[in-house]
Each structure stands twice: as C-alpha cells, then as structure tokens.
N, C-alpha and C positions, 0 to 999 in steps of 0.2 A: 489877160493882164499878166505881166511878168511877176516873178517873185520879188524882184527889186521894187516894182511899183507897189506891190502889196505891203512890203516892209515899210516903205515910205508912208503909205496911208495909215499904217498901224503904229508908227513910231511914238506918237504921244501916248497912246494907250500902253505901249510897252514900258515907257518911263513911269507912268502912273501906277502900274501893277507891280513894279519892282519894290521890294521891301525897304530898301534904303534909297534916299534921294540921289538921283543920278541924272546925267545928261545923256542924250542919245545922238550919235553921229552916224550918218550914212554916206558912204563914198562909193564912187564907181570903181571899176577895176584898175584905174590909173591913179587912185587916191584923191580924185577931185571930190570935194565936199558937195554933195547933192542936197542934203537936208540936215538940219541941226535943231534939236529940241533942247533948250537949256534946262539945267537943274533949277529947283526952286530955292535952295538955300546957299548956293555958291555960283560964281560966274567964271567962265573961261572965255578967252577971246577966240572965237571960231566963226568964220564967215563962209557962207555958201558961195561956191565958185572958186575958193582958194584950194590949193593942194594941201592935204593933210601932211604934216611934217613928222607925225609920230611913227617911231620905229615899230610899234606893235601893229599898227594898221598895215604898214608895208610888209611886215613879216606874215601877217594873215593873208594878204594878197599873194605873196610869193609861195606860201606853203599850202594855201587853201585849207588851213586847219584853224581851229579856235586858238587864239593866242591871248595870253594874259600878261600884264605888266604893271609896274608901278611907275607913275609919272611923278618925278621929284618935285618938291615944293618950289624949287627955283624956276620951274617952267611957268606955273600959273599962280604961285603964291600959296598953294596948299598941296599936300600930297594926295594923289588920286590913284585909285586902283582901276585899271582899264581891262575890259574884256571885249575882244573883237571876234565876230563870227562871220564866216564867209557866206555869201549868198550865191548858191549854185542853182542855175536855171534847170528846167526840165531836160534840156538837151545836154547838160553837163558843163556848160560854160560858166565861168565865174563872172557874174555881172556886177559884183560889188561886195561891200562888207557893211555890217551894222555893228556898232560898238556902244558900250556904255562906259562912263567914267564916274566913279563914286568917291566921294570925299572920305579920307581916312581920319579926319579930325576927331570924331567920336572915339575911334579905336585908339588913337594916340593919347587922347585924354584919359581913357580907361587904363592904358598901359602906364602912363605917368602916375596915375593915382595908385595903381598896384605897386609900383616901385616905391612910392612914398610910404605906403602902408608897410611894405617889407622893411624899409629902413627904420621906420618907427618901431616895428616889432623887434628888430635886432637890437635897437637901443634899449627897449624895455627889458629884453632878455638879459642884456649886459647889466642893466641896473639891478634886476632881480638877483642875478648871480652875485653882484657886489654886495647887495643887502644880505644875502645868505651867508657870505663869507664874514661880513661884519657881525652878524648874529652869532655865528659860531665863536668868533673871538670874544664877543661880549659874554657869551655863556661860559667860556673857559675862564674869563676874568672873574665873573660872579662866583663860579665854583671855587676859585682860589680865595676870594674874599670870604666865602662861607667856611672853607677849611681853616683859614686864618682866624676867623671869629670863633669857631669851635675850639681851636687850639688855645686861644686867649681865654675863653670861658673855662676850659679845663684847668688852665694855669691859675685862674682866679679862685676856682673851687678848691684846688689842691693847696694853695697858699693860705687859706683861711684858717 
C-alpha cells in the first residue's frame, strides 16, 4: 500500500484527532482532489475530482515542504488557517498532499473580545483619572472653605 493510500484511509481519523474542528483534503501531485472529509462545524465547497485552486496546495506541491496559509473569508465566507503536508513515497516521489483547514472564527471572536476589554479598560482608566482630578479640585475648594470659616470665626471671636 502506498503512503498516499494510507493517508486516504486515515483521513477521517486525522480530522477527528485534531484538537480543533477542521476539514481534510487530499490531492494528487497535480492538485486533483482525491478525497475530502468535511469539518463538523463549517462547510466549504470542495468536490472530489476538481483541481484544488488553493495557492498553499500548489506551493506545497512545488516545494515539497509543509506550507501554511490563511484563506480569506471572501473565499468560503469565513477565515480559515490551512496547513498542507507533502506525501513522499518510499522511492522519494511526491504522490500528493494532505491538508487541513481550520476555522479562525473562535480566534477572531476572542481577539474582538480582547479589543473590547482593552477599550473599556482605557475608558475606565480615563474616568478614574478624571475623578481623581475632580477630587483634588474639590479637596482644594474644601480647604479654602475651611480656611475662610476659620478666618470668619476668628473675626467673630475678636469682634465680641
């Protein structure tokens, strides 16, 4: 059995043991899609028999090295991170590639939440600074009132 055949037989297991939900694509050395296992939480249009149009797949085939890339949301409606791995047979020939695509939705949600928390924190800091400045001014005015009260009291006592 070739490594390519072994990878095809193992593709569903590969998807299932990956920590994040992903799809798995297997192409031959000409980028023809041989096998595709969809993700469980998102869908992309990918059909066995078609030629993969992804630049990351073609780069992996050309370089015979692991390639990584981001698939922008305009392609499938959501941003995906893609990792493509070359399948090299025992005799050294490239028989194809296997790749995964993972949704970055959760990462984008966390990033947006972190930005919102940062903005809120900055607003709270500015408000606290404004309160501190107002407190200092209030303390100065109260000190002035106290001094004026003491002066008035001394004048009353002196004029008795």
